[in-house]
C-alpha positions in Angstrom: 3.6 -24.6 21.0 6.7 -26.8 21.0 6.5 -29.9 19.2 9.2 -32.9 19.5 11.7 -31.8 17.0 12.5 -35.7 16.3 9.0 -36.2 14.9 8.0 -33.0 14.0 9.6 -30.1 11.9 8.9 -26.7 13.8 9.0 -24.3 10.4 6.7 -27.3 8.8 4.2 -27.3 11.9 3.9 -23.5 11.6 2.9 -23.5 7.9 0.1 -26.3 8.9 -1.0 -24.0 11.8 -0.8 -20.6 9.6 -2.5 -22.2 6.1 -5.6 -20.6 5.3 -7.4 -24.3 5.0 -6.4 -25.3 8.6 -7.6 -22.2 10.1 -10.9 -22.9 8.3 -11.1 -26.5 9.7 -10.6 -24.5 13.3 -13.7 -22.5 12.7 -15.5 -26.3 13.3 -14.1 -26.5 16.7 -14.9 -22.5 18.0 -17.3 -22.2 20.7 -18.9 -18.8 21.8 -20.3 -15.9 19.8 -19.7 -13.2 21.5 -16.0 -14.2 22.5 -14.9 -16.9 20.0 -12.8 -19.4 21.2 -10.8 -22.5 21.5 -9.3 -24.9 24.2 -6.8 -27.2 24.3 -9.7 -29.5 24.8 -10.7 -28.6 21.3 -7.3 -28.5 19.8 -7.0 -32.4 20.7 -9.8 -33.1 18.7 -8.2 -31.2 15.5 -6.5 -33.4 13.1 -3.1 -33.0 11.7 -1.5 -34.8 8.4 1.9 -35.2 9.4 4.1 -36.9 6.5 7.8 -38.3 7.4 10.2 -35.6 8.9 12.5 -35.3 6.2 9.4 -34.8 3.7 8.6 -32.2 6.6 11.7 -30.7 6.0 11.4 -30.7 2.4 8.0 -29.3 2.7 9.2 -26.4 4.8 12.1 -25.4 2.9 9.9 -25.0 -0.2 7.6 -22.7 1.6 10.2 -21.1 3.3 11.9 -19.7 0.1 8.3 -18.7 -1.2 8.4 -16.7 2.4 12.2 -15.4 1.9 10.8 -13.8 -1.5 7.9 -12.2 -0.3 10.1 -11.0 2.6 12.8 -9.5 -0.2 10.2 -7.6 -1.9 8.5 -6.0 0.8 11.9 -4.5 2.0 12.4 -3.9 -1.9 9.3 -1.7 -1.9 10.6 0.2 1.9 13.0 1.3 -0.4 11.3 2.3 -3.6 8.6 4.2 -1.8 11.1 5.7 0.3 13.3 6.8 -3.0 9.8 8.1 -4.5 8.7 10.1 -1.1 12.1 11.3 -1.2 12.0 12.9 -4.5 8.1 14.2 -4.1 9.5 16.3 -0.8 12.8 17.8 -2.4 10.8 19.1 -5.2 7.4 19.8 -4.3 7.9 20.6 -0.6 11.4 21.7 0.5 11.3 23.2 -3.7 15.3 22.0 -3.7 15.7 22.4 -7.6 14.2 25.8 -7.5 16.7 26.7 -4.5 19.3 25.8 -6.8 18.6 27.7 -9.9 17.9 30.9 -7.4 21.3 30.6 -5.9 22.9 29.9 -9.3 21.0 33.1 -10.8 21.6 35.0 -7.7 18.1 35.5 -6.9 16.9 36.2 -3.2 15.8 33.2 -1.0 12.8 33.9 1.5 13.5 33.9 5.0 11.4 30.6 5.7 13.6 28.9 3.1 16.9 29.9 4.5 18.2 27.2 6.7 17.1 24.9 3.6 19.5 27.1 1.2 22.5 26.8 3.7 21.8 22.9 3.5 22.0 23.0 -0.3 25.1 25.5 -0.5 26.6 23.1 2.0 26.1 20.1 0.2 27.4 21.5 -2.9 28.4 19.0 -5.4 27.2 16.0 -3.3 23.7 17.1 -3.9 22.4 14.7 -7.1 21.2 17.0 -10.0 18.4 16.3 -11.9 19.1 16.0 -15.7 20.1 19.6 -17.0 17.0 19.8 -19.2 14.6 19.0 -16.3 16.7 21.0 -14.0 16.0 24.5 -16.2 12.5 23.5 -16.3 12.0 24.6 -12.6 11.8 28.3 -11.9 14.7 30.4 -10.1 12.5 32.5 -8.1 10.1 32.8 -5.3 6.7 34.5 -5.2 4.4 35.0 -2.1 0.9 33.4 -2.0 -1.6 34.1 0.1 -2.8 30.3 0.3 0.9 28.7 0.8 3.4 31.5 1.7 6.4 31.5 -0.8 6.5 29.0 -3.7 7.7 28.9 -6.9 7.4 31.3 -9.4 4.3 30.4 -11.9 3.4 27.3 -10.1 -0.2 27.4 -9.3 -1.7 26.8 -5.3 -4.7 24.6 -5.4 -6.6 22.2 -2.9 -6.4 18.4 -2.8 -9.7 18.0 -3.7 -8.8 19.8 -7.1 -5.9 17.6 -7.7 -7.5 14.5 -7.2 -11.4 13.3 -7.2 -12.0 11.6 -3.8 -15.1 8.6 -4.4 -16.7 7.2 -0.9 -17.3 3.4 -1.1 -20.8 2.2 -0.3 -22.6 0.9 2.4 -22.0 -2.9 1.4 -24.7 -4.6 3.4 -27.6 -2.9 1.1 -25.7 -4.6 -2.0 -25.2 -8.3 -1.5 -24.5 -10.9 -4.4 -27.2 -12.2 -6.1 -25.3 -15.3 -7.0 -22.7 -16.8 -4.3 -21.1 -17.8 -7.4 -20.7 -14.2 -8.6 -19.2 -11.7 -6.5 -16.5 -9.0 -5.5 -14.8 -9.7 -2.1 -15.4 -6.3 0.1 -12.4 -4.4 1.0 -12.9 -2.4 4.4 -10.2 -0.7 6.8 -9.3 -4.3 8.2 -8.8 -5.4 4.7 -6.6 -2.4 3.3 -4.5 -2.8 6.3 -3.8 -6.7 5.6 -3.3 -5.4 1.5 -5.6 -8.5 0.6 -9.6 -9.0 0.4 -9.7 -12.0 2.7 -13.6 -12.7 1.4 -15.4 -12.5 4.9 -17.9 -10.2 3.0 -19.1 -10.2 -0.3 -20.8 -8.0 -2.6 -22.7 -8.0 -6.0 -20.2 -7.1 -9.0 -23.2 -4.9 -10.1 -22.6 -2.0 -8.0 -21.2 1.3 -9.8 -17.9 1.1 -11.2 -16.5 3.9 -9.4 -16.6 1.9 -6.4 -14.5 -0.9 -7.6 -11.4 -1.4 -7.0 -8.2 -3.3 -8.4 -4.6 -3.6 -8.4 -2.8 -0.1 -8.6 -5.9 1.8 -7.5 -4.7 4.7 -4.5 -7.2 3.5 -1.8 -7.6 6.5 1.4 -9.4 5.5 4.4 -10.8 8.6 6.2 -12.5 7.1 9.1 -10.9 5.1 12.1 -7.5 4.0 11.0 -6.3 6.8 8.5 -4.5 4.9 5.9 -3.3 5.9 2.3 -1.7 2.5 0.4 -1.9 1.4 -3.4 -4.4 -1.3 -3.3 -2.7 -4.8 -4.9 -5.5 -7.5 -3.8 -7.2 -8.0 -6.8 -10.7 -6.5 -8.0 -12.9 -5.9 -5.0 -16.0 -3.5 -3.6 -15.0 -0.6 -1.8 -16.9 -0.4 1.3 -18.0 3.2 3.0 -15.0 4.9 4.8 -12.6 4.7 2.5 -11.9 7.3 -0.8 -11.0 5.3 -4.2 -8.7 8.2 -5.7 -8.0 9.1 -9.1 -7.6 11.9 -11.5 -8.0 12.7 -15.0 -5.6 15.7 -14.9 -2.5 14.7 -12.7 -0.5 11.4 -12.9 -1.1 8.8 -10.0 2.3 9.5 -7.9 1.9 13.2 -7.7 -1.8 12.7 -6.2 -0.9 9.7 -3.8 2.4 11.3 -2.7 0.3 14.6 -2.0 -2.3 12.4 -0.1 0.5 10.7 2.3 2.0 14.1 2.7 -1.1 15.1 4.2 -2.1 12.3 5.9 -0.1 13.3 9.3 -2.7 16.0 9.4 -5.4 14.3 8.6 -4.8 11.8 11.3 -4.7 14.7 14.0 -7.8 15.9 13.0 -9.4 12.8 13.4 -7.6 12.0 16.9 -8.8 15.2 18.3 -12.8 14.4 17.7 -14.3 13.4 20.6 -16.0 10.2 19.0 -15.5 6.4 18.7 -14.0 6.7 15.8 -12.6 9.9 14.4 -12.7 10.9 10.8 -12.1 13.9 8.4 -14.7 15.7 6.3 -14.3 16.7 3.0 -13.9 20.1 3.8 -10.2 19.1 5.2 -9.6 18.0 1.5 -10.2 21.2 0.5 -8.2 22.9 3.0 -5.3 20.9 2.1 -2.9 22.4 -0.2 -0.8 21.9 -2.9 1.4 23.3 -5.6 1.0 22.0 -9.0 4.1 22.9 -11.5 3.8 23.4 -15.3 2.7 20.5 -17.2 5.7 19.7 -19.0 8.0 19.6 -15.6 5.2 17.5 -14.5 5.2 15.1 -17.3 9.4 15.1 -16.9 9.2 14.4 -13.4 6.6 11.5 -14.2 9.2 9.8 -16.4 11.4 9.4 -13.2 9.2 8.8 -10.1 6.1 6.5 -12.2 8.9 3.8 -13.0 9.5 3.3 -9.1 5.4 2.9 -8.4 4.8 0.7 -11.5 7.8 -1.7 -9.7 6.1 -1.2 -6.0 2.7 -2.7 -7.4 4.6 -5.1 -10.0 6.5 -6.6 -6.7 3.0 -6.1 -4.3 1.0 -8.5 -6.8 3.8 -11.0 -7.3 4.0 -11.0 -3.3 -0.2 -11.7 -3.5 0.8 -14.3 -6.0 3.7 -15.9 -3.9 0.9 -16.0 -1.0 -1.4 -17.8 -3.1 1.1 -20.4 -4.4 2.6 -21.4 -1.1 -0.8 -21.6 0.6 -1.9 -24.2 -2.3 0.9 -26.2 -2.0 0.7 -27.0 1.7 -2.5 -29.1 1.4 -1.3 -30.9 -2.1 2.2 -31.7 -0.3 1.3 -33.1 2.3 -1.8 -35.4 0.4 0.7 -36.5 -1.7 -1.3 -35.0 -4.7 2.1 -32.7 -5.7 5.5 -34.5 -5.3 8.4 -32.1 -4.0 10.0 -31.7 -7.0 7.3 -30.4 -9.0 6.3 -28.1 -6.6 9.7 -27.0 -7.1 9.3 -26.3 -10.6 6.4 -24.3 -9.9 7.8 -22.2 -7.6 11.0 -21.8 -9.9 8.3 -21.1 -12.6 6.5 -18.2 -10.0 9.8 -16.7 -8.9 
């Protein structure tokens, strides 16, 4: 689509064509059931409201500022996730603080950890040490366990399904809403990957609470496209083939990072299955091993990592709010229902 820039601002046209209200309008012109399609002939009958060029530019700038903020939040979240993952890997996969303590105490380093120990020695002062009170809580010796090999002394090997509860969703086609005005949007794998519930399917709000998700819940699709994410798309009903992951005993960041840590192996298992939709079974959750430190140390680690996760969730929720504002502003601005200065004020308040 190449508009005449003397009449139509390209960025304004982009927002027109991608606005949910316009997409819904397009559905009135779609033909074909097996393979729905739009032709050029159909598109010629789709109405577009085009304000004067200077207003188009102002509208595009307002909506562009929202998208810029969403993108800035996305980049910040990439950094936050990388920081949390790096800390988790250092503490519970590579055992860096335990290696540091063992080296300082002159205790032996197991052969499989020699390479990591050499890296720690080479880094020296470049390593960013934990607060001394927390560093001292990490052990300074390794012991051998049948389940996981060499692990920090007094830490407990356990399975992933004992760290967290993996509650499967429901076959929600059996739980349609009793009232069209009172429903929960359905989250399937597609919605999880999008990050929001698009309302394509609806379910009764009276399903069991264990299968209802809300902002901040960890969701794991165990079939088809295996994905682990923190849901920030609002209250919704969880469809089958997805787990709602919770724990009464361990903090969210801990079971979230451990589930992500095992995701690559789960994806390999699913890919090896000679079926249309590869998947994992509960036995694979039992075979995925974790290592659990003392409660005091876990609490101190939580004080460091949990703030990263909370900020991540906050930014994701803000993105959802900004996207909603963006989609609501466009038709109001085009129709003249909302003037540009008022829209700018709404945007300033939201950001």
